[in-house]
C-alpha positions as CSV (number, residue, x, y, z in Angstrom):
1,M,32.8,23.9,9.7
2,E,29.1,24.5,10.3
3,T,27.8,27.9,9.1
4,P,24.7,29.9,10.1
5,C,23.1,28.6,6.9
6,G,23.2,25.1,8.3
7,S,25.5,23.7,5.7
8,N,29.1,24.1,4.4
9,A,30.6,27.5,3.5
10,G,30.2,26.9,-0.2
11,D,26.5,26.3,0.0
12,C,26.1,29.3,2.2
13,K,27.9,31.5,-0.3
14,E,25.7,30.2,-3.1
15,N,22.6,30.9,-1.1
16,N,23.7,34.4,-0.4
17,R,24.4,35.0,-4.1
18,N,21.0,33.6,-5.1
19,T,19.4,36.0,-2.5
20,M,21.2,38.9,-4.0
21,I,20.0,38.0,-7.5
22,K,16.4,37.8,-6.3
23,L,16.7,41.2,-4.6
24,I,18.2,42.9,-7.7
25,I,15.6,41.6,-10.1
26,S,12.3,41.1,-8.3
27,C,11.4,44.9,-8.1
28,F,11.4,45.1,-11.9
29,L,9.4,42.0,-12.7
30,N,5.8,43.4,-12.9
31,R,6.7,46.2,-15.2
32,I,8.7,43.9,-17.5
33,M,6.1,41.2,-17.6
34,S,3.4,43.7,-18.7
35,V,4.8,43.9,-22.2
36,F,4.8,40.1,-22.8
37,T,2.0,38.2,-24.6
38,S,1.8,34.5,-25.1
39,K,2.9,34.9,-28.8
40,A,5.8,37.1,-27.7
41,Y,6.8,34.5,-25.2
42,D,6.8,31.8,-27.8
43,K,9.0,33.9,-30.1
44,L,11.4,34.7,-27.3
45,R,11.5,31.0,-26.2
46,S,12.3,29.8,-29.6
47,L,15.1,32.4,-29.9
48,I,16.8,31.6,-26.6
49,F,16.5,27.9,-26.7
50,P,17.7,25.6,-29.5
51,F,14.6,23.5,-30.0
52,G,16.3,21.8,-32.9
53,K,18.6,20.0,-30.6
54,I,15.6,18.4,-28.9
55,L,13.9,17.6,-32.2
56,D,17.1,15.8,-33.4
57,E,16.7,13.3,-30.5
58,I,13.0,12.5,-31.2
59,P,12.1,9.6,-33.6
60,N,10.1,10.4,-36.7
61,K,7.1,8.5,-35.4
62,G,5.7,7.4,-32.1
63,K,4.3,9.2,-29.0
64,V,6.0,12.0,-27.1
65,L,5.0,13.5,-23.7
66,D,6.2,16.9,-22.6
67,V,6.3,17.5,-18.9
68,G,5.3,21.0,-17.8
69,C,4.5,22.1,-21.3
70,G,3.5,25.7,-20.3
71,H,1.9,27.5,-23.3
72,G,2.6,24.5,-25.5
73,T,5.6,26.0,-27.3
74,L,7.7,22.7,-27.5
75,P,4.7,20.4,-28.3
76,L,3.6,22.7,-31.1
77,Y,7.2,22.8,-32.5
78,I,7.4,19.0,-32.5
79,A,3.9,18.7,-34.0
80,K,4.8,21.0,-36.8
81,N,8.0,19.4,-37.7
82,K,7.2,15.7,-37.1
83,R,3.7,15.1,-38.4
84,N,3.9,11.3,-37.7
85,V,4.5,12.0,-34.0
86,F,1.7,12.3,-31.5
87,V,2.5,14.8,-28.8
88,V,0.9,15.0,-25.3
89,G,1.6,18.1,-23.1
90,V,1.0,18.0,-19.4
91,E,0.7,21.4,-17.6
92,I,-0.5,22.2,-14.1
93,S,-1.7,25.8,-15.0
94,N,-5.2,25.8,-16.4
95,K,-4.6,29.3,-17.9
96,R,-1.6,28.1,-19.8
97,V,-3.3,24.9,-21.1
98,L,-6.2,27.1,-22.5
99,V,-3.7,29.2,-24.4
100,A,-1.9,26.0,-25.6
101,K,-5.1,24.5,-26.9
102,E,-6.0,27.6,-28.8
103,K,-2.6,27.5,-30.6
104,V,-2.9,23.9,-31.8
105,K,-6.5,23.8,-33.1
106,C,-5.2,23.1,-36.7
107,F,-3.1,20.2,-35.6
108,G,-4.5,16.7,-35.0
109,N,-1.3,15.3,-33.5
110,V,-1.1,17.1,-30.2
111,K,-3.2,17.1,-27.1
112,F,-3.0,18.8,-23.7
113,F,-3.9,17.8,-20.1
114,N,-4.3,20.1,-17.2
115,C,-2.9,18.3,-14.2
116,N,0.0,17.8,-11.9
117,F,2.4,15.5,-13.9
118,I,3.0,13.3,-10.8
119,E,-0.7,12.6,-10.7
120,F,-1.1,12.1,-14.5
121,K,-3.1,8.9,-15.0
122,G,-2.8,8.2,-18.7
123,N,-2.8,4.5,-19.7
124,E,-0.5,5.1,-22.6
125,K,3.2,4.4,-22.7
126,F,5.5,6.9,-24.5
127,D,8.5,6.5,-26.8
128,T,10.0,9.8,-25.7
129,I,9.4,12.1,-22.7
130,T,10.8,15.6,-22.6
131,C,11.3,17.8,-19.5
132,L,12.5,21.2,-20.4
133,D,13.3,23.8,-17.6
134,V,10.8,22.3,-15.2
135,L,12.6,20.6,-12.3
136,H,14.2,23.8,-10.9
137,H,10.6,25.2,-10.4
138,M,9.8,22.3,-8.1
139,S,10.9,21.6,-4.6
140,R,13.9,19.2,-4.4
141,S,11.6,16.6,-2.7
142,L,9.6,16.4,-6.0
143,H,12.6,15.9,-8.4
144,E,12.8,12.2,-7.7
145,K,9.1,11.7,-7.9
146,V,9.1,13.2,-11.4
147,I,11.9,10.9,-12.5
148,K,10.0,7.9,-11.1
149,K,6.8,9.0,-13.0
150,V,8.8,9.4,-16.2
151,S,10.2,5.8,-15.8
152,E,6.6,4.5,-15.3
153,L,5.3,6.2,-18.4
154,L,8.2,5.3,-20.8
155,K,8.3,2.2,-22.9
156,P,11.3,-0.1,-22.5
157,N,14.2,1.5,-24.4
158,G,12.2,4.8,-24.4
159,I,14.1,8.1,-24.4
160,F,14.0,10.7,-21.7
161,I,15.3,14.2,-22.6
162,L,16.1,16.3,-19.5
163,V,17.1,19.9,-20.0
164,E,18.0,22.1,-17.1
165,I,19.9,25.3,-16.2
166,D,23.6,24.9,-15.9
167,R,25.4,27.1,-13.4
168,H,28.5,27.3,-15.5
169,P,29.6,29.7,-16.9
170,F,28.2,32.1,-14.3
171,P,27.3,34.9,-16.7
172,K,25.0,32.6,-18.6
173,Y,23.6,31.2,-15.4
174,L,22.8,34.7,-14.3
175,C,21.0,35.4,-17.6
176,S,19.0,32.2,-17.2
177,R,18.0,33.2,-13.7
178,M,17.0,36.7,-14.8
179,H,14.9,35.3,-17.6
180,D,13.3,32.7,-15.3
181,L,12.3,35.4,-12.8
182,M,11.0,37.6,-15.5
183,M,8.8,34.9,-17.0
184,T,7.5,33.3,-13.9
185,K,7.6,36.2,-11.4
186,S,8.6,33.6,-8.8
187,T,11.8,33.4,-6.7
188,D,11.4,29.7,-6.1
189,F,14.5,28.0,-7.6
190,N,15.9,24.6,-6.9
191,L,18.8,23.9,-9.3
192,I,19.5,20.3,-10.0
193,R,23.1,19.7,-10.9
194,K,24.2,17.4,-13.7
195,G,25.8,14.8,-11.3
196,V,22.7,14.7,-9.1
197,A,20.4,14.3,-12.1
198,I,22.5,11.4,-13.5
199,K,22.6,9.5,-10.3
200,M,18.8,9.9,-9.9
201,L,18.2,8.7,-13.4
202,E,20.5,5.6,-12.9
203,S,18.7,4.8,-9.7
204,Y,15.4,4.5,-11.6
205,G,16.7,2.2,-14.4
206,F,18.0,4.7,-16.9
207,G,21.2,4.5,-18.8
208,V,22.7,7.9,-19.8
209,N,23.3,7.9,-23.6
210,S,24.9,11.4,-23.7
211,I,25.2,14.7,-22.0
212,K,25.1,17.7,-24.3
213,D,25.5,21.5,-24.1
214,A,22.1,23.0,-24.8
215,S,23.2,26.6,-24.3
216,S,22.4,29.5,-26.5
217,A,24.4,32.7,-26.8
218,M,23.2,34.1,-23.5
219,Y,21.6,31.2,-21.6
220,G,23.4,28.2,-20.1
221,R,21.7,24.7,-20.1
222,Y,22.7,21.1,-20.2
223,M,20.8,18.3,-21.9
224,I,20.8,14.7,-20.7
225,I,19.7,12.0,-23.1
226,A,18.8,8.8,-21.2
227,K,17.3,5.5,-22.2
228,K,15.0,3.4,-20.0
229,L,16.8,0.1,-19.8
230,K,15.0,-3.2,-20.2
231,R,14.7,-5.2,-17.0
232,G,15.4,-8.9,-16.7
């Protein structure tokens, strides 16, 4: 049956629940954000997300690109722990890129670009591309464009590591949403479900190697490891 939300009753219920979450949290965001610095954010990020799980999937040499690298937390972590890997971070926020560049001055194996990832014009091909907690900040119409761009930039047999918020279990999903709102001060949220992500990846020539739980004690995430299949 059609609902006032223009979709089925389940989607309407989820939309109402998301609206409630936004209303509860949004009035506190400015005060909470005032206590965070870039270094504090990096520390918090490393505590709530198991970067080691991503590092385990990255070869010991080659080129890695991180989509939506923010303040450069993940690229810096990779650069520190895999000195024979060259890391490229792409971030649309100029302010965040400036912060990231300051943090990696002592490392010669990492570089940052300030641009929209979909418009990134690098001539290089990469062995691994990571995309951590990025797609849900974009409109749904851009999800497929990001996957297409990833496919274009990966070498044959290259690895794509996609990490996104999982809506199960709900308490961890709620914690993830609260953290997201706290850090970004934005209520824009377009969750991409595992099944949808897998179908999208397969439509652009990826084979899914594995789907892993990337959750921490409080935050729920899934991680998809996909390989770009050779054509022909």
